C-alpha positions, 0 to 999 in steps of 0.5 A: 396718355394713359389710365385717365385720372379722376376724382374720387366721388366722395371727395367730388362731392364733398368739396362741391358740398363745402365750396358750395357752403362757403359760397353761401356764406359768402353772400349772406355776409353780402346780405342777399336773399336765399336766390341770391345765396343759391346762386353765390353757392352754385357759382362758388362750387362749380363755375370753374366747370361751367367755364370750362365746358360751357365756354372754352371746351362747348360742352354741357358742364357736370352740374346739368349731368349729374344727378347729385351736384344741385341737390348738393348745392340746394342742401348746402344753401339751406343749411347756410340759410337755416343755421346762419346765426351759428356758422357765419364766423364759424372758423372750422367751415373756413379751415375745411375749405381751406384743407379742400382748396389745398387739395381739390384745386389741382385735383381738378386743375387736373381734370380739366388739362386732361379734358383740354388734351383730348380736345386737341387744344394747344399747350398754351391753352391747354394750361389755361383751361386747367387754371380755370378748372381750379380757380374759376369758381371764386373769380366768379363769386368776387365778380358777382358780388362786386368784388376784385378777386382774390387771384388779382390781388397781391395776396399768398401765392395762389393762382401762381402754385395752380399754374405751377400744378398745371405746369408740372402735371403737363411735364410729367405726362407729356414730357416724361410719360409717366402715367397719367394717373400717378402724375396727377396723384404727384402734382397735388401733393406738390400743390398741397406741399408748396400750398402748405409752405406759403401758408406757413410762412406766408409767401406772398406777392406784391402789387407792381406799382406803388401807392 
C-alpha cells in the first residue's frame, strides 16, 4: 500500500469531543453520576479503537498514547455536567454528532483497515477490524447502559453501510491498486452519500422474524 491515510488531527479531536459529549448526554439521561458520565463519554468516543487495538491487534490504544484524548473526554464530561439542563435535549448536539458520524465513521474504519492489513490479518478479519473501528464505541455504550446495541436492531442502514465502505476501500486499494489516501477519501465520500440518502429516504432493515 502506498501513502497511508491519516485522519486530519483537528477533525480527529473534534470527532472525539463530539462523540464523548454524546456519550455523556446518554449517561445523564440514564441518571449516571459524574463517574458514569465520564465512562460513557470515554467508551462512546474511544471504544472502537480500544476494541480494535486492545482485543484484535494487541497494541496500546490511542487513548493511552496520545496526550490529548483523555483531557478532551474529561472536558466533554465537565461541559455536559455543568450545562446539563441546557444541552441534554439540544438538537444541535444531535445534528453535530450525526454529521461527524457520517464523515468520521468511515475515516476511522479506514484507519482500522490499514492497521489490520499491516498486521497481516486475512481479509475477512481485516473487514471485521475495520467495522469494529467504526461502530465499536456505540456498541460498548449501549451494552453498558443495558440496551440492545442500535446496530443489532431494525433501523436505518448504518452497520451495512460501514461494511460496504470497508469492502469498497479494499477493492480500490488491493483490487484496483489505487493510492491509499485517494481510496480513503473516495470511501468516505461514498459512505457520506449513502448515509445521507439513507436518512433522506429512510432506508431501513426489517426483523427476520415477525412478531
